C-alpha positions in Angstrom: -32.6 -26.3 -69.2 -35.0 -24.0 -71.0 -35.7 -22.0 -67.9 -32.0 -21.6 -67.3 -31.5 -20.5 -70.9 -34.3 -17.9 -70.7 -32.6 -16.6 -67.4 -29.2 -16.2 -69.2 -30.9 -14.3 -72.0 -32.2 -11.8 -69.7 -35.8 -12.9 -68.9 -37.5 -10.9 -66.2 -36.9 -12.3 -62.7 -40.7 -12.4 -62.1 -41.1 -14.5 -65.3 -38.4 -17.0 -64.1 -40.1 -17.2 -60.7 -43.5 -17.9 -62.4 -41.9 -20.6 -64.6 -40.5 -22.4 -61.6 -43.9 -22.2 -59.9 -45.5 -23.9 -62.9 -42.9 -26.7 -62.9 -44.0 -27.7 -59.4 -47.1 -29.3 -61.0 -45.5 -30.1 -64.4 -42.6 -32.2 -63.2 -44.6 -34.6 -61.0 -47.2 -35.1 -63.7 -45.2 -35.6 -66.9 -41.5 -35.1 -65.9 -40.9 -38.9 -65.9 -42.0 -39.2 -69.6 -39.2 -39.0 -72.2 -39.7 -36.2 -74.7 -39.9 -38.6 -77.6 -42.7 -40.6 -75.8 -44.8 -37.6 -74.9 -48.2 -37.6 -76.5 -51.0 -35.2 -76.7 -53.2 -37.4 -74.5 -50.6 -37.1 -71.8 -51.0 -33.4 -71.9 -54.8 -33.6 -72.1 -55.0 -35.7 -69.0 -52.7 -33.4 -67.2 -54.7 -30.3 -68.1 -58.0 -32.1 -67.1 -56.4 -33.0 -63.7 -55.4 -29.4 -63.1 -59.0 -28.3 -63.4 -60.2 -30.7 -60.7 -61.1 -29.6 -57.2 -58.2 -29.3 -54.8 -55.6 -28.1 -57.3 -55.9 -24.5 -56.2 -54.4 -24.5 -52.7 -55.9 -21.2 -51.7 -59.6 -21.8 -52.7 -59.7 -25.6 -52.8 -61.1 -25.5 -56.3 -59.6 -26.4 -59.7 -57.2 -24.2 -61.4 -58.7 -21.6 -63.8 -58.5 -22.0 -67.5 -56.1 -19.1 -67.7 -53.7 -20.7 -65.3 -53.9 -24.1 -67.1 -53.0 -22.3 -70.3 -49.9 -20.9 -68.5 -48.8 -24.4 -67.8 -49.5 -25.3 -71.5 -47.4 -22.3 -72.8 -44.4 -23.3 -70.7 -44.7 -27.0 -71.9 -45.0 -25.7 -75.5 -42.0 -23.4 -75.1 -39.9 -26.4 -73.9 -41.0 -28.6 -76.7 -40.4 -25.8 -79.3 -36.8 -25.8 -78.1 -36.6 -29.6 -78.3 -37.9 -29.5 -81.8 -35.3 -26.9 -82.8 -32.6 -29.1 -81.3 -33.9 -32.2 -83.2 -34.9 -34.1 -80.1 -38.5 -34.4 -81.3 -39.9 -34.3 -84.8 -42.6 -31.8 -83.9 -44.1 -30.0 -81.0 -46.8 -32.3 -79.6 -48.3 -29.5 -77.5 -49.8 -28.1 -80.7 -52.1 -31.1 -80.8 -53.4 -30.9 -77.2 -56.9 -29.9 -76.4 -56.9 -26.6 -74.4 -59.6 -25.3 -72.0 -61.6 -22.4 -73.2 -61.1 -19.1 -71.4 -64.3 -17.3 -70.8 -64.1 -13.7 -71.6 -64.6 -11.7 -68.4 -66.7 -8.6 -68.4 -64.4 -5.6 -68.1 -64.6 -4.1 -64.7 -64.8 -0.4 -64.7 -66.3 2.3 -62.5 -69.4 4.3 -63.4 -69.4 8.1 -63.2 -71.2 8.1 -59.9 -68.8 5.6 -58.5 -65.8 7.7 -59.6 -67.4 10.7 -58.0 -67.9 8.8 -54.7 -64.4 7.5 -54.7 -63.0 11.0 -55.2 -65.2 12.5 -52.5 -64.0 9.7 -50.1 -60.3 10.3 -51.0 -60.6 13.9 -49.7 -60.9 12.4 -46.2 -57.8 10.3 -46.5 -54.0 11.3 -46.2 -52.6 13.2 -49.0 -50.2 10.5 -50.0 -53.0 8.0 -50.6 -55.3 10.5 -52.2 -52.5 11.4 -54.7 -51.6 7.7 -55.3 -55.1 6.7 -55.9 -55.8 9.7 -58.1 -52.8 8.7 -60.3 -54.2 5.2 -60.6 -57.4 6.7 -61.9 -55.9 9.2 -64.3 -53.0 7.3 -65.8 -54.4 3.8 -66.2 -50.9 2.6 -65.2 -50.1 -0.7 -63.6 -49.6 -1.0 -59.8 -45.8 -1.6 -60.1 -45.5 1.3 -62.6 -47.1 3.8 -60.2 -44.9 2.6 -57.3 -41.9 2.8 -59.5 -42.5 6.4 -60.5 -39.7 8.8 -59.5 -39.7 12.6 -59.1 -37.1 12.8 -61.8 -39.7 11.5 -64.2 -42.4 13.9 -63.3 -42.5 16.7 -65.9 -44.4 19.5 -64.2 -43.9 21.9 -67.1 -45.0 19.4 -69.7 -47.9 18.1 -67.6 -46.9 14.5 -67.9 -45.1 11.6 -66.2 -42.6 9.1 -67.8 -43.3 5.6 -66.8 -40.0 3.7 -67.0 -39.7 1.8 -63.7 -41.5 -1.0 -62.0 -41.7 -2.2 -58.4 -42.2 -5.9 -58.0 -42.0 -8.5 -55.2 -40.9 -12.1 -55.0 -40.2 -14.2 -51.9 -36.5 -14.7 -53.1 -35.8 -11.0 -53.7 -38.3 -9.3 -51.6 -39.4 -5.9 -53.0 -37.2 -4.8 -55.9 -37.0 -2.3 -58.8 -37.1 -3.4 -62.4 -37.9 -2.0 -65.8 -41.5 -2.3 -67.1 -42.7 -5.5 -68.8 -41.6 -4.4 -72.3 -39.9 -1.6 -74.1 -43.3 -0.4 -75.3 -44.3 -0.1 -71.6 -41.9 2.8 -71.3 -44.0 5.8 -72.1 -45.0 9.3 -71.3 -48.5 9.8 -70.0 -50.2 13.3 -70.2 -52.1 14.5 -67.1 -54.5 17.3 -66.4 -53.5 20.5 -64.5 -55.4 19.3 -61.4 -53.3 16.2 -61.1 -50.1 18.1 -61.5 -51.2 20.6 -58.8 -51.9 17.7 -56.5 -48.5 16.2 -57.2 -46.8 19.4 -56.4 -48.7 19.7 -53.1 -47.8 16.2 -52.2 -44.1 16.8 -53.1 -44.1 19.7 -50.7 -45.5 17.5 -48.0 -43.0 14.7 -48.7 -40.1 17.1 -48.5 -41.3 18.3 -45.1 -41.5 14.6 -43.9 -38.0 14.0 -45.1 -36.7 16.9 -43.1 -38.7 15.8 -40.1 -37.4 12.2 -40.2 -33.8 13.2 -41.0 -31.3 10.4 -41.4 -34.0 7.7 -41.0 -35.4 8.7 -44.4 -33.2 7.1 -47.1 -34.3 9.1 -50.2 -34.3 6.9 -53.3 -36.3 9.5 -55.4 -39.6 7.6 -55.3 -42.8 9.6 -55.6 -44.5 7.0 -53.3 -42.3 5.4 -50.7 -42.4 3.8 -47.3 -41.9 6.0 -44.3 -38.2 5.3 -44.6 -38.0 6.3 -48.3 -37.6 2.7 -49.5 -40.0 1.4 -52.3 -43.5 0.3 -51.1 -44.6 -3.3 -51.2 -47.1 -3.7 -54.1 -49.5 -5.6 -52.0 -49.7 -2.8 -49.5 -51.5 -0.7 -52.2 -54.0 -3.5 -52.9 -54.6 -3.9 -49.1 -55.1 -0.2 -48.6 -57.6 0.2 -51.4 -59.6 -2.8 -50.1 -59.9 -1.3 -46.7 -60.6 2.1 -48.1 -63.5 0.8 -50.1 -65.0 -0.9 -47.0 -64.4 2.2 -44.8 -66.5 4.3 -47.2 -69.0 1.7 -48.3 -67.7 1.8 -51.9 -67.6 -1.0 -54.5 -64.6 -3.3 -54.2 -61.6 -1.4 -55.5 -58.4 -3.0 -56.9 -55.6 -1.2 -58.9 -56.6 -2.9 -62.2 -60.1 -1.6 -62.0 -58.7 1.9 -62.4 -56.8 0.7 -65.5 -59.9 -0.7 -67.0 -61.8 2.5 -66.2 -59.4 4.8 -68.0 -59.2 2.5 -71.0 -63.0 2.1 -71.2 -63.5 5.9 -70.9 -61.2 6.5 -73.8 -62.8 3.8 -75.9 -66.3 5.1 -75.1 -65.1 8.6 -76.1 -64.0 7.4 -79.5 -60.3 7.3 -79.0 -58.6 4.8 -81.3 -57.0 1.5 -80.2 -53.5 2.6 -81.0 -53.6 5.7 -78.8 -55.2 3.7 -75.9 -52.6 1.0 -76.3 -49.7 3.6 -76.1 -51.2 5.0 -72.9 -51.6 1.6 -71.3 -48.2 0.4 -72.4 -49.6 -2.8 -74.1 -46.9 -4.6 -76.1 -49.4 -5.1 -79.0 -52.4 -3.1 -80.1 -54.3 -6.3 -80.5 -54.1 -6.8 -76.7 -55.9 -3.6 -76.2 -58.5 -4.4 -78.9 -59.2 -7.9 -77.6 -59.9 -6.5 -74.1 -62.0 -3.5 -74.9 -63.2 -3.5 -78.5 -66.3 -5.5 -77.6 -67.6 -2.7 -75.4 -70.9 -1.1 -76.5 -69.5 2.2 -77.8 -72.7 3.9 -78.8 -74.6 3.3 -75.6 -71.8 4.4 -73.4 -70.4 7.5 -75.1 -72.4 10.0 -72.9 -71.3 8.1 -69.9 -67.7 8.4 -70.9 -68.0 12.1 -71.5 -69.4 12.4 -67.9 -66.5 10.4 -66.6 -63.9 12.5 -68.4 -65.5 15.7 -67.4 -65.6 14.6 -63.8 -61.8 13.9 -64.0 -61.0 17.2 -65.4 -60.0 15.7 -68.8 -62.8 17.0 -71.0 
């Protein structure tokens, strides 16, 4: 009922898909218990069971604390609605014991690693060099980069406008959507080097469109499949993994570039509000919680080296 209500109110398709995935464990475990009979110890037992070996079908281990908390948040949302409707006197999920999520060390590249990545990219096709370069320079999410259209590349203003997102679910396949939140829609300034690379890549793409003729269904995407349709998000992750192995580089995933950009800005003394706007975080506190613990004083020179190496300093 709550999921259907969320869907009717315009919740993102990816969010609804995730809710349904979570119910696959929630329903068998506590779905038979009436709301008025649900107690905190029921939830505690459920969360403990989720952490036991075998729950993660891919690895065979227990679910992570972060994933267990996702289950808890959905249950809490359901109980919040039940409380509003007078079905329960209070939200019992508030009394449950939750697993502690250990703070992960932020994964960002060092100056010498960035230099090695950029050198290796010169040996790769222009499309992938440009795409990876944008990951590093914008700090944007994977889907946001793939959702970028030429109409939103401002060559005169040296910036791009992030307002689209490319996602994938088994039900829909690859599809286009708006970013996670309204705050995620944003302009991102870029250095002249990046804009020149984008212009060179645009010229190459135009020649490819002419070569392919009617086979190429132009939808305006900066980065597209050979037929012009949006790229599968996982294809980027797969390419970066193979790229790092080909050149004996540290493991590369799209989010590491996001952390690198944010870390460089933090180390260089940029305030949380400005970094939050560049990253498209819904709340400034999200940015601060992830990056504020970094050792600013010891890393400032490193950040300057990174920014200089990227043509941003």
